[in-house]
C-alpha positions in Angstrom: 4.1 12.2 24.7 6.6 14.7 23.6 9.7 14.3 21.8 13.1 15.6 22.5 15.9 16.4 20.7 17.4 13.0 21.3 14.4 11.1 20.2 14.2 13.1 16.8 18.0 12.3 16.5 17.0 8.5 17.3 13.9 8.4 15.0 16.4 9.8 12.1 19.1 7.4 13.0 16.5 4.7 12.5 14.6 5.9 9.7 18.1 6.5 8.1 17.4 10.1 7.6 20.1 12.7 7.4 19.0 15.9 9.5 20.8 19.2 9.9 21.4 19.8 13.4 19.2 23.4 12.7 16.2 21.7 11.4 16.2 18.9 14.5 14.1 21.5 16.8 11.6 22.2 13.6 11.2 18.2 12.9 10.7 17.5 16.7 7.8 20.3 16.9 5.9 18.8 13.7 6.4 15.5 15.1 5.1 16.3 18.3 1.9 18.2 16.5 1.6 14.9 14.9 1.8 12.9 18.3 -0.8 15.3 20.0 -3.0 14.7 16.9 -2.8 11.2 17.6 -3.6 11.4 20.9 -7.1 13.6 20.4 -8.0 10.7 18.0 -7.4 8.1 20.6 -9.5 10.0 23.2 -12.5 10.1 21.4 -15.3 7.6 22.2 -15.5 5.1 19.3 -18.0 2.6 21.0 -20.5 1.4 18.6 -18.7 2.6 15.3 -18.0 -0.3 13.1 -14.8 0.4 11.0 -15.0 1.4 7.4 -13.7 0.1 4.2 -14.2 3.4 2.5 -15.4 7.3 4.0 -18.3 7.0 1.3 -21.1 4.4 1.7 -20.6 3.6 -2.1 -21.3 0.1 -3.8 -18.8 -0.8 -6.6 -21.0 -1.4 -9.7 -19.6 -4.8 -11.6 -20.4 -5.8 -14.8 -21.9 -9.0 -15.6 -19.3 -12.0 -15.7 -20.1 -12.6 -18.8 -17.8 -14.3 -21.9 -17.5 -11.7 -25.0 -15.0 -13.4 -27.0 -14.9 -17.0 -28.5 -12.1 -19.0 -27.2 -9.3 -18.7 -29.8 -6.7 -20.9 -28.2 -6.6 -23.5 -30.8 -6.0 -20.8 -33.5 -3.5 -18.6 -31.8 -1.2 -21.9 -30.5 -1.4 -23.4 -34.0 1.6 -20.6 -34.8 3.2 -21.1 -31.6 6.7 -22.6 -31.8 6.0 -25.1 -29.2 2.8 -26.3 -27.0 1.5 -28.9 -24.6 -1.8 -29.3 -23.4 -3.1 -26.0 -24.1 -0.2 -24.2 -22.5 2.8 -22.4 -24.6 5.9 -23.7 -24.0 8.9 -21.2 -23.7 13.0 -21.8 -23.0 13.9 -21.9 -19.3 15.4 -18.6 -18.5 16.1 -19.0 -14.7 18.2 -21.5 -13.3 
């Protein structure tokens, strides 16, 4: 697929980009290079290749899900102006 001048102008219009008339040809060459690379990648046989979530076979090390601090909710809510059923009550700010 090759883009001509009118295609580049249409793409720029859809993307709400203002491109100088003198730069349209260079943008067209760049976009054609990108599309050529995409064509090359699509021509590659990927049968039997599983998609990757990450290019490296890395495993995320996770810490143990252990409580490290005591529950201080009652002490913190004791100084709050308004609470109800363990929740802080605040003034309504959005109608």
